[in-house]
N, C-alpha and C positions, 0 to 999 in steps of 0.2 A: 550334349548339353551346352558346351561352349559355343558351338555353331548356332544353336537356337538363341542363346543369350545375345550373341553378336547381331543376329538378325533382328531380334526384338528391340535392342537399344538403337539400332539404325532406324527402325520404324519410328521410335519415339523421337529421335533427333530430327528426322525429316518432318514429322508432324509439328514439332516445336518450331522449326524454321518456317513452316507453312503458316502457322498461326501468327508469327511475328510479322509476316507480310501483310496481314489484315488486322492490325492492332485496333483500328477504329471499330471494326465489327466485333472484335473480341471484347472491347471495353463496353460496347452497347449491350452485349449479351450479359456481361458481368453486372452492369447497372440494373438489368432487368431482375436481378436477384436481391434487390434492396427491400423487398416486402417486409422482412423481419424488423426493419427499423420503424416502419409504419405501425406494425403490431406492437412494438415496444412503446411507442407513444401512447397508444390506446390503453395498454395495461398500466403504464406509469401514471396516466391521468386517473384511472380507476383507483389506483393505490393511494394517490395523493388526496382524492376526494373522500377517502375513508371506506370505500366499498370493499377493499381487500386488506388483509393484515400484512401482506408481503411488503418489504421495503422497495420503494421505486428504483433504487440503485441496483438491487438484485435483479429486477426485470431488465434494466439496461444492460447489465453484464450478460445475462442469459441470452438475450436476443442478439447481442454482438456475437456470442459464441455460435448461436444458430446461423447467423449470416456466414460465419467462417466455415462452418460444417457444410452448409448448403453449397458454398462456392467450390468446396473440394469434392463433394459427393454428387453433384448434379450429373445426370446421364441422359443421353438422347439417342442411344444406339438403336432403339426400336425403329425410329424414323429412318436412320441410315440403312439398316438391313432391309426394311420394307422398300425403300427407294431402289436399292441395288438389285433386289430380286425382281421387282416389277420392270425395271428398265433393262435388265439383262447383264448388269455389271457384275453380278455375283459369279457368272459362268467363268470368266478368266481368273477370278480369285481361286476357284477350285482347282485350277491347273498349276497353281503355285505351291511349292513345298512347305506351306505353313498354313495352319488352320485360320480361316478368316476371323475367328474369335480374337486372335492375338493382334490382327491388323486393327480391328476396331478398338480393342483395349489400349493398344499403343497410341492410337489417335487421341483417346481421352486423356491419357497420361501426359502426352505432349501439350495438349491444350491446358491442362492443369498447371504445368510448369510455366507456360507463358502468362497465365493469369495471376501468378503469385505476387509480382510487384504491385499490381492493382489492388489486391487484397490488403497488402501491407499498407499501402497509401490510404485506403479507406479506414483501416484500424487507427492509424495516426490521426486522421481527420476526426474520427469519432471521439477520441480522447481529448482532442482540442475543443470540441463542442460540449463534451460531458466530462470535464476534468474530475468530478467527484466519483465517476465510475472507474477511474484508473485503478488498476491493481496489478500486482506482479504474481503470476501464477507460480505454484511450486513446481520444482523440477519433476516430481512425480506426476503432477497434474498434466504438465506439458507432454511427458512421455506417454502416459496412459491415454490422454486425449488424442494425440497424434496417431497412436496405434489404433484407437477406436475409429478415427476418421478413415484411416486406410482400410480397415476391415469393413466399415460401412460403405465405402466406395465400391469395394469388391462385391459385397452383398447386393448393393443397388444395381451394379452392372449385370451380374448374373441373373438377377430377377428380371430385368428388362430384356436381357438377351434371350431368356427363356420365352418371354412373351413374343419377341421378334420372330421366333421360329414358326409362329402361326402364319407368317407371311407366305409360307409354302402352300397354305390352304385358302387364305383370304387376303385381299388387298387392304384390309382395314384392321391389321393386327394392333395398331396403336389404340384402337377402341378399348381393348382389354387394359392397356396401360392407363388410359384415362379413368377407367373404373377403379383401378388400384390407386391411382393418384388421389382420388377422393378419400379413400381410407387412409392414405399416407398423410393428408392434410390434418385429419382429425385425431389420428392415433400416434403420430410420430413426435408430437411435442412442437410441431412447427407453429401452430396457431396459439398455443398456450402451454406453459409448463405442465407436466402431468400431475404435479401436486395439486393443481386446481380442479382436477377431475374427481368425481366420486370414487371411493375406494374400489368398488366392484369394477368400474370401467377401467381404472388404472391397472388392476390385477389382470384383467382380460387383455389389455393392450400389451402388457409385458410378455405375454405368451406369443404374440405376433411378431413379425420381423420389423414392424414400423418404428417403434421407439428406439431401436438400435441404429436407425439411419440418421436420427437427429438428436433426440433427447439425451441418450446416454453419452455420445461423444461431447455434446455441448456441456453437460454437467461435469464431465471429467476435466474439460478445459478450464472451467472456472472453479475447480475444487468443490463442486456442489455434491450433495448427497446422492450417491448411486448405490442402492442396496445390493450387496453381493456382486461386486464388479466382476469377479471371476466367473460367476454364473452367467453374467451378461455376455461375456466373451464366448462362453461355451454355447449359448443360445445362438449367437451370431454365426458361429462356425457351423452349427447344426443346420440353420436355415440356408446358409451358403451351399452346403453339400446337397441339400434337398433340391435347390434350384439348379445346381450343376447337373444333378441326375436327370431332372426334367428336361433341361436343355439338350443333354446328350441323346436322350431317347427321341426327342422331337427332331433333333438334327439328323439323325440317321434315317428316320422315317421321311423327313422332308426332302432329303437328298434323293431318295428313290422317286419321289413324286416329281422333283425338279428335273431329274434325268429323263423321266418318262415324257416330259413336256418338250424334250429335244435339246435341253441345255448341255 
């Protein structure tokens, strides 16, 4: 276990250093995630015009939290795995004494650490532009929100990694991810808080993994209402285990196919 941890932390530090060498690219990628602020403006305007009962400041805080959650939980591993399998780079990874899963996971963690200063800077800029939205979250909210973001990142990663296993059968595994991304946009709370959805849609969404990727962590960060937060964490854990099982089954089957192709 100690050797595994040393290997994993080394991979994280190497990827962190690698990301620091390409800060301009990193910041451009981070800036591409500012869509929540545009959505914030739309919903705040709708609230000010009287079309919604919600407070405009509540929308501002919610979408700031959505931005933070998105920056921490964004994943692109399906494209990495697809490219590595198609180009043959996966073959030497299989010769190394560590599951490629951890290589990709460490790469994402290292990138997240390099992104943190930029996230903090944008939060400060946000409160300078919207001083009325400034608030000090409770310690409980920060701890619960941070734990939920970490759990959401793991869930999102294993979801996408399971889809990436389709690369052993097709060169367009990311097409499945694109389909799930549409569901993610509408059911995760990314486009709008789930309170604005009809009750039936909201109840259905809470049974899927999507609200736990954005809505639940964002609400916890701003001390918003999250019904039965303990149940929410249990559902997140259950979906994570489901996708880990799917990934492991597909990984074993995919390796046999990969080997049969001469890798």
